[in-house]
N, C-alpha and C positions, 0 to 999 in steps of 0.2 A: 689505531691499528686494527685490522680486521681479525675476527676470530678465525681459528683454524677450523676448516670444514673436515668432517669425518664421514666415512662411509662404512656400512656393515661389511664384515668379512665372512664369506661362506654362510650367509644367513638365509639364502634362498636356494639351497641345493635341491634339485628335484629327486623325486622317488624314481629309481631306475628299475624297469621290468624288461628282462631279456627273453625274447621268444626265439628259440633256436630250432630251425627246421631240420631236425636230426635225420629225417627220411631222405634228405638230399646228400648226406655224407656217407652213403654206403659204399664200401669197396674202395675208398681212398683215404688219404691221410689228413684231409681237411678237418674232419671232426676231431681227431686227436690233437691236431694243432690248435684248434679253438680252445679245447679243454686245457691244454698246456698254458695258453696265454691267459685264460681265466684264473687258473691256479696261481700264476705269478702275479697277476694284477691284484687279486684279493690278498695275497700274502703281504703286499704293501698297504693296500687300501684299509685293511682291518687293523693295522698297527700304527698308522700315522697319529702323531700327536694332535691335540685339539688346535683349532676347531676342526670338526669332522667334514671331510670333503665329500664323502658318500654317506647319506643318511640311511636310507632304506633300499633294500634290493629284493627282487624276486626272480626266479628262473623257471621257465616253462620249456618243456620239450614237445615238439609238434611231430608226431609220427603216425602210427596206426591209430592211436588215440592220444588225446591231450593229456600230458602228465605234468603235475606240478612237482618239479624237482627240488625247488627251495621256496617255501612260502615267504610272503612279504615279512621281513624282519630287519632289525638294525644290522648295519655292516660292522661297525666297530666292535672288536673283541669277539666276533663270530666266526673266525677263520676255520677252526676245526670242523664245525658243522658245514660250512660252505665248501670246504675241501672234499668232505665225504659226499656232498650232493653232486659236486662236479665229477667225482669218480663214478657215481651212479649214472651220470649223464652219458658216459661212454657206452654203457650197456644198452642204451636206448637207440643208438644210431642204426640207420638202415632198416627201420621198421615201418616205413611208409608203404601203403598199399594203393594210394590214389593214383589213377593213371590220367584222367582228364584234367584239363586246366581248371575246369569248374570245381572239381573235387579238391584239387590242390589249394585253390583260393579259399574254399570253404574251411579247410583245416586251419589256415592262418587266421581267417576272420573269427573262428571259434576261439582261438587262443587269445586274440585281442580282446574279444568280448569278455572272456573269463578274467583277464588281467584287469580290465577296467572295473568290473564288478568287485573284485577283491580290493582294489585301490579305493573305491568309493566307500566301502565299509570301514576300511582302516582310516581314511581321511576324516570321516565323520567323527569317529572316536578320538582321533588325535585333536581335532578342533575343539571337542568339548573339554578335553583335559588340558591342552596347551593354549587354546585361544587363537590359533592361526591355521591357515589352510596350507596343504602341501600341493606341489605341482607334480605332474606325472610326465615321465618321458619314457616311451616304449621303443625298444630297439628290436627289430626283426632281422635275424641273420639267415640267409638262404642262398641258393644258387639259381633259383628260378624267379623269373619276373616277367610280367607282361602288362601292357597298358590297362587291362581290365582289373588287375589286382590293385593298382594304384587308385583307380576310381573307386573300387569297393572298399578300400581302406579309408578313403575320404568319407564315404557314406556311412560306414560303421562308426567313425569318430564323431560324425554329426549326430547319429542316432544315440550315441552314448550320452550326449548332452553334458559332458564333463567340462564345466567352466574353467577348471584348473588343469586342463590338458595342455601341456607345453608343446609337444611335438611327437611325431611318430617317425622313427628313422628305419627306412627299408634299406638294408645293407646287402647288396648282391655281390657274392664272391665269384670271381672268374671272369676273364677277359671276353668270353664268347657272348656275354650279355651286354657288353658296353655299347656296341653299336645301336642296339634296340633302345637302351635307356637314354643314350645321347640324343636319339631322335625325339623321344618323349620330352626330354629336357629342352630341346630347341623349340618344340611346339609351345611349351609353357613359357619359355622366355619371350617368344614372339607375341604371345597373347598378353603377357604382362607389359611389354614395351608398347603395344598398341593401345592398351587401356590407360597407359600413363600419359599418352599425348592428350592435350586439352585438359579436361577435368580429371580429377582423381577418381579411380574406380571405387565403387561402393562394396565390392566383393571383399570378403576377408581373405588374408593370405592363407595359403595351403598349410595344413597341419602336417602333411606327409613330405618328408625329405628323402630323396632317392640318392644313395651313395653307392658307387661301384669301387671295389678294392680288389687288388691282386690276391692270389691265394698264396700268401707268404706271411711269416711271423711278423715282419716289420710292419705291414699294413694293419694287421689285427691289433698289435700293440698300440699303434697310433690311434686307432679307433677307441680303444678302452682308456687311453690316457686322457681323452676329452672329458671323461666323467669326473676327473679330479680338478678340473678348472672351475674357478669361481663363476657361477652362473647368475649372480645377482645383477640386476639392471636398474636398481633404485638410484644409483648415483654413479657418475663418471669417475674413473680412477685417477686421471691425470690431465692437467692443463699445461699445454706447451704454448708459451707466450712468444710470438714472433714479432718482428718489427711491424710498424704501421698498425699497431693495435689489433693484430690478427691473433686469435686464440683458437688452438685446436683442442677439442675435447676428446679424450682417448680412453679407452679401457686397455688394461695390461694383465698379462699372466706369465707365470714362470716358464722359462724354456726347459727347465729341469727342476726336480724337487730339491728344496733346501736340505742339506744333510742334517741340519739341527731338528728337522721335523721327523726324522726316521727314529725308530726305537733303538735304545742302547747307544745313542750317539756319543754321550759322555764316556762311556767305557772304551770306545775306540778312537777317541781324539788323542793326538799326540800331547797336547797341553790342555788337560781337563780344566785347569783354572782360567783358561782363556776363552771358554765358551761364552762368557758374558759379553764378549766383544762382538758376537754375532747380532746382526740386526733382527729384532723380534718385533711382532706387531705391537703397535702402541695402542693400548686400550683406553677408551674413554671412560673415565671414572663414573659418569652418570649412566652408563649402560650396564645393566645387570645381567641381561640374558644373552647378548650377542657381543662378540668381539668386534672392535672397530679399529680402523687404521685411517691416517690422514689422507686427504686428497692432495697429492703433490702438485706443486706449481713450478714448472721449469721455464726460466726465461733464457732464451737463446741469445748469446752475446757474439759469437763468432762462428764462421764456417771454416773448417780445417780439412785439407786434403786427406783422404782415408789413408794414403800411403805414408803420411807423416806421423801417424799415430802409432806408438810403441805398445805392444801387447802388455808389457809390464805395468803400464800406468792405468790399465782398465781394472776396475774392481767391482765387487758385488756379483749377485747372481744374474745371469743373462735373462732379459725379459723380452716378451713379444708384445708389441703395441699395435692396436688397431683403432679405427674410428669407433666412438662410443655408440652403444645401442640403448642408452638410458631412455626408458619409457616416459619419463617425466618431461622430456624435451619435445617441443612441437615438431611435427613431421617435417615441415619445410626447413626448419633449423637443423634437423638431423641430416637431411639430404645435402644442404649447403655445406655443413661441417665435413661430411664424407667426401664431397667433391674437392674441398680444400685439402683434405688429408691425402687423397690420391694424387693430387697435383704436387703436393709437398714431397711425397715419397718418390714420384717420378723425377723431380728436380734433383733430389739427393742422389739417385741412382745415375742419372744422366751426367752429373758433374763429378761423380765419385767422391763425395765429400761427406764429412761427419760434423756433428754439432758439438759446440762447446757452450756450456750453459751453467748457470748457477741454480741451485736447488733452493726453493723457498717454501716454507710452511706458512700458510696464511700469507702475509706480506713480507715481513722481515723478522719473524721470530727466529729463524735459523737460516743460515746462508753458508753455502759450501760449493767451491768449484768442483765439478764432478765430470768424470767420463765414465759412462756405463755401457755395458754390452746391451745394445738394444737392436732387435730385429723388427723392421717396419713391415706390417702385414696389411696389404691393400688389395 
């Protein structure tokens, strides 16, 4: 009998640094909307039960001068200080004096440089005390963007020489910029597709990701919710065993937060004694520093028309499943797995069918017929 495989849970959550271009939000409600979303997000993130989904966070305001609103510090248990810092952020809005595109870009690049320098000092001290390196994810929220800014961000990230740089998210709010950015994206995609023909390109993937979102609360909340997703890529989360010995390697994350991870859950449950029935992460006894959960193996046994499934027989928290991005898997195998996953999702949608499978930990340690709420993301 095979041994049960385990994967770490929230063991590689990156350090998040938010650079807010407060000079762009003068005279409108966008700045106040961002502050409101940040307040609500950290009210939850600071209070979630272990393991921590957000480790460290820093907040900068880019205006007439660069201002450190909240220095790099742990998120858990720090909501009062974070809330005060976000309130102070409202007073910084509309203080930008730059008029040219070059001056605007210089402000953002200065903020990125300051964030990276602070992270390097903190990461070095953390490595000396904990023996592991942290990853950095920088998010820049603005309403202005141009192709030169994206290039300069790439150059600044290269100059920073941060080996543990995960990515830079340039988030542009407002539909008036979507056409310009879509053009930039199309150029990048065409270059990527041309380089993928024949031999693989030796160029490293871009660190800068450009996202355009609408100026509404729903879009901002979705952006912040991504910070709570497990970012670990050391091991795939799920194996879906199909006929003809085809196995899909997948990653998964929650569609919504489990109520048992929220504070004071026991106080508000109708039957407090029944809280033990909730599925909680299974810890590996040999692991002392990180929580681990089993890698689930699901063997598909039947295809059922979606119209024949009754909502009352579905159970568990809804999950989102996508093709794995595990870095330990060979690139060709990752690409082949993703193609199979996309084809599999297309077939399910085209035939409007659902899966009926049995859950297996390892090979036959535990077996249960299950129907879960799963959203396929391809």
